[in-house]
N, C-alpha and C positions, 0 to 999 in steps of 0.2 A: 387663302392664308390658312396655314395650320396652326392649330391650338396646342400650346404646350401644356402639359399637365404639371402642375406644381403640387408637390406633396408638402403639406403643412406639418412641420415638427412640433410635436407636443413637448412642452417642458418636462423634465425628469422630476418625478415626485417620490417621496420616500426618503428613508434614512441614507440611501445609496447615491443620491444626487452629487453628494461631494466626495464620492469615493474615488481614491486614486488607484492607479494600476499596482498590482501586486509587486513588491520588490524582489521576489523570486523570479529567476530567469525562466523563460519559456524554451521550449525545445529549439525554435528557430533562432533564438538568441544565443544558443550554446555553440562553442567550437567544436571541431571533430574530436578532440581529446576528451573533453568534457562529455560529450554525448557516449563515447566509448565507455568511459568510466561509469557513467549512469547505467548503461546497459549491463555491464559486469556486475555491478552491486544489484542490480534487480535481478539477474539471473541466479546470483548466490542466494539472495534472500528467498526467492521462490523455491529454489532447490532444496534449502534448508527445510523450509515449511513443508514441502511435499515429502521429503525423506521422514521427517518427524511424524507427519499424518500416516504414512504407510507403516512405520514402526508402532505407531499407537493402535492402529487397525490390526495388526497382526499379533501383537503381544496380549496375552491373556490378562484379564483385569486384576488377578492376584499378583502380577509382576508389575504394576503400575501404582506408584505412590499417589494415593488419592483417586478421585472419580475420573473416568476416561472422558466423559463429556466436558468436564472443567478443562482438562489438558487440550482437548481439541480447541477450544476457544482461546486458550493461552497461547497455543502455537500460532494463532493468526496474528499475534502482536509482532510487528517487525523485529526481525534478528533476535530480540530478546526472548520471545516466546519459544522458538525452537531450540535455542540454546539452553534455556532454563529446563526444558523437557528432557533434553539429553543428559544434563548434569543432574537434575533433581527429581525428574518425573519417573525415572525407569529403576526397577530393582535389578541390580546385577548380581548374579551368584558367583 
């Protein structure tokens, strides 16, 4: 006769024991249209940030409003950072 191994489950401890599933949809839960939209917005966001960082790296410090290190961090903020840099961070002659 074979013995079956039974794994004993330990009760969950801590503040997360009553946690519920996140209300946000997971990738698997999304339909094809929503997945495509998410991908488009992601590509746009990443493209804006990369373009802003490239511009910041190539632009001399005297043509940047403020410190370049601060702007590099601001650019990392979703959508708003790169847009703020392009509108307020550069000096245009």
